[in-house]
C-alpha angles and dihedrals in degrees: 000000000000115000111214118216115240110252112238120230122236090253092054092051091051091049091051091052091049090051091049092052093046125005108193093193097055096023090232123154112208091341097312135091122235091256091053092050091048092054092049093049091046091051094052092043091055093041097052091038089057092049091049092049092048092049092047092049092049092050092047093051091048093049090054088065095049124083120223090219109034129046112240094220123037101157092123091060101048092127119041119227130217128240135186135229131242086054110217138172110279089000092276117152105196120173129183104195095202093047110072093192092059093063104022090080089058091049092051091050091050093048090055094042095051097043094094088054094063109130093236092054093045092050090050098047109023140053132250100241134196109259123233098035137079117262097228120182108181121189095225092200094312122085106253100204134196102022119221120239132213121248119257104183123206091229088067086074091070114192089006095057092095090219109144088343114155090188093064097233087323094293094118092054100041094255100106128185119226119192123217121204132178118232115247120257117182117243092358115148100209115205096021089249092309130108118269137188144176122250129188132200144154111291127183123058116244131195118262126217089235118102118258133047113308119232125224088248090057090053093050090049090053092050090048090052093051092044092058123181127340139175128217133216124237091037115275090004091279120179113197124226092230091081091066146121103038112210101197138273096284095045099038097048098166098031114145118191119236113252137205117207120205117198112196108211108186113009112174104259123240092015127110110234123196112217130188125190122193136188113233105211133142095237102036117086116210101177101073105126091193091064113043092186099049104122092337145064131204125203141163123245125195128172112193118201127175 
């Protein structure tokens, strides 16, 4: 014989819930006495307090081994890369001489980029250094902060300085300036105490109209033809040792990276030209196929004329 449970009324269910929340006979709140709740809260207070203290101690110990000014590990930046300005998407510098809007964005970017290089700002913030030697500033047991930086004046960029230039860095006449800069690596002695410079040339092989399979040398020759002549500022694309080593953003507050400006004089119009610039330095490898930006940068240049 099946015994059916008596169905509780809505009022009985409510009363049972009220008694569960607070039982006036046993003085229990949600099934526990005040003493039981106190022990539980004390346990969790001690438990989470211990975890917080252990985490804080671990962080404090770790921070004691980290410098505020120099990264502890720099193995991923052993070789500095190169980058161009104006910085564009996919590193494509495309100029339509007759369309002001196509190159005015580049001019505005360069104006902003070169502003810290103004001679007046450099004279106010940075030192006149002796060329041909590293500008070392050791701490010698006492924190030497902030580090001084050497002047790199905008006028050193010659016809690419943009100072009083009605051609707007050459973009309005189809002779654009592209600026090459080396990425910063802390405590890196670029050049290994030897002179260094930047060189540029045609890069990617292209197919010829001639019959037969083209060689990579043929492609580079075609790019070189289309690239035409160019001049570099400072002369020969030289980068002086006095701008190294770099001590970090917090130490080297007013540091300005040395630049090399390349002014392309007669690029073949309406043709895409592949350009590669490299830094020639004794301790910077530029032939690592696993890292396309190690000591070099490749970009596309196109001057459209109607």
